[in-house]
Steps between C-alpha positions, in 0.01 A plus 500: 500500500425154645147379566507579873122512531209294377153604395246489781129572455295487821175674395280541198639746245439784549486435872267662756747769611576585138129530422443736794801711404380514141149605602646773721721623219211498256340791686733739317721292264371270228603154619302285257816369331674405826598130520603519866645757739873456558724514804814624325705503819467121520548435127846378411689402186269304268220485759214743549301487827146627546346651814341163587842338520475314170838469330517456123780422260465810282548434129301811404729742690284813512400476133859415399651799677710343779844388383704405806248399764298643784699680769826449312782600742693695235192700410418568864852630547473718190169642623683637805785653300565878494417508128151359550428698816602825331291421190193416711524799731588755232337348191651721231349643185764320298476702181576825682680405821669158478708377791877491475453122534270464196771449236671221691169340603408458134849412376565237766146358491259500207756598237720210608235264360380715209400301189780475248524814286278711726710725722249768606202490732188685605362390836132468589273371774311208341494277196199684359678833535817360346305399190314833486832684506649274234202574274553873551866459411406312181258775395749778566769311310270452201411870482860605556607292200213641295602859572866435440783540749521856630158607374291685757132487578267706286267759656206291375629192683550694821154658504304196377640242741345667805162454331574132425492589133722450197774561407628523859307189606556269201334171425766237583467142619664225702442151360442221750389137483188302576499364858770746608516679834699821541331676790194697608592861419324668209777438248607162635136389527449577133768242427364247750287242319458211744179536703190720491518561875810713440351715224122526531362859525842658444552718190789377288721608213420351160820300463563180301498149640698222331453127560752332727603149393274226636753220517409133518661267755716303524713733288709223344185338360371815330814660360353572156163622627657730760742651250207573268302656785788727596548610141128574473526727804812673367324566171209656687734717708655642184162546336370696799809719518480587133122544475379640833308825465780693667870431567605223736782650706563205730439129549481347848535128570554270798764226470233271646143625518429461870157619610366392160578134565878445494518502121838436339658560161833391355817711467436497124171685554661771710789531256237557234338771711834674539555490127157648428534779758841601367377490141211734572658726762278374783640504854506147644406499868550174689284480811711309752294602802434135582773313311794716606744436785571134445168317495559344156847368580664808345506841664281640221245290316585653163858371538361165378429656158859560379406826325739664255427836665347577838142618546457877515364487854459237772256570782527335842344481846380219733810300610708815451302652790500825304409588142603681186641442156845454350596644163812554291422761234568851632231624259256345748601772745235765426606812311415724797508467877175432691351292216565167671457611859300478820562597861674185622601320176481175690619454855870501598425289808360225277791534257739455794308190608517376142879524524487263798278259303744511208796427727320202652417364154853543367689396813299179538478418128123487526434541128711193428323319784162591350604352165620180666197460728268575211629199308439269794156646572394477137596131494277433802212688340545293184446189711176648636392592147541138391313380809215753468482590128153653533599721794858605421477623142730707280786493749732785402810686607769241424836674507345811656611452860213456744266706282272200448129455434237255388131510413244311705123463528444731797807703593320690776388182674848352472652813652260489796564130557875559493472761775324247720808280453737785582604626157418852380481478121382738228274496196474706183319506167181296486601171665877518543703413808822699514803443717688807621734377774768727637856476377596340833268206424736202464467125435417427865158664457399307189370184677256699717363685199466190281350289781232763560425533128478122464255477790276777365501360146425150625192627684369710211 
């Protein structure tokens, strides 16, 4: 999509109308995290417009969840289709009463882009829920293997589980990594390790936490040190799996730790994780809620790893505009009906919209575009890093599409200053600036982004 518009900021940010709207909303909806109130009818393509008329180049894209632009014509057309209208009006309880359209909606949409080796799916409503469901699947698989194929439940298991007691409610764990983020549900929150604000006051499961590699940049300068760091982390993963006080049934990992600060690891590290999980019978769950659907220059972030065998499960949401997890082992289908179940099991209207997103991505070669644009954008950021070495630090994401980030002295202040110049940009971790442009972001938008960054950095 060509750069038909330009950024235009005519008020302070947030502007006076946005502040009034926010104060009004705050009477019954917590609006403390609101950056500005949006006029979505006027937003278009890569540009988001607020109620004060300020227009921003959006390289944060609704926390990395918009793939093909605001008010995309193909998506607007899909939203008016009979499939979507029927799904919205009659929202089915999919597990009991699926539509006659449901098979084809999945086959021609999400399953068309399923990760290699994973040909089955369970749909959900959010990334947090997708991870929660994947954890449940891992636990049920572990116990199913323990019992042996065909073995039934014992009377003791059946009666004890309703009292949250053993043996029906066994002690099992999901291993996650320091600085990870996997959601805010009870199970997913127990694997989230990034910030206290997510976890404080909430009871959690006693599950193990492994270190995630803290790589040094530039990577080519610290090859030996980074390899040693990754091996240290792999050793700790295996130690935790083999020594934790109760069995580790699953391991969950992000291809790039996002909320925790855009932390990367090499394909060798992830290959090592796959080897360890297979060796010890631990289900490997790859959380692609943020990295999936093309943002890293491949449709799935874990495709960069060149694994000998696929992960056991891959969760997704955000750019997919729906959620769920893919899997390949039929043993991950629970031994009885109603075990992995809820009323809606996702939302067929959102799955239908996801099909339209997928078609846009594939028809317009947007994943390939993201890889190409990412190279050009990274080169420009390298120039800024050389110009401002104390403000653009640890630049990372080379070869990962537009999934780019750098550390700075005050990421929050930089983000606010960028909005005043007409660029909506995101932060994560402690002091990390992260770029999450849409897949339709092409080379024509790079000068505006770099010019604004240069101006803010020069004035810091």
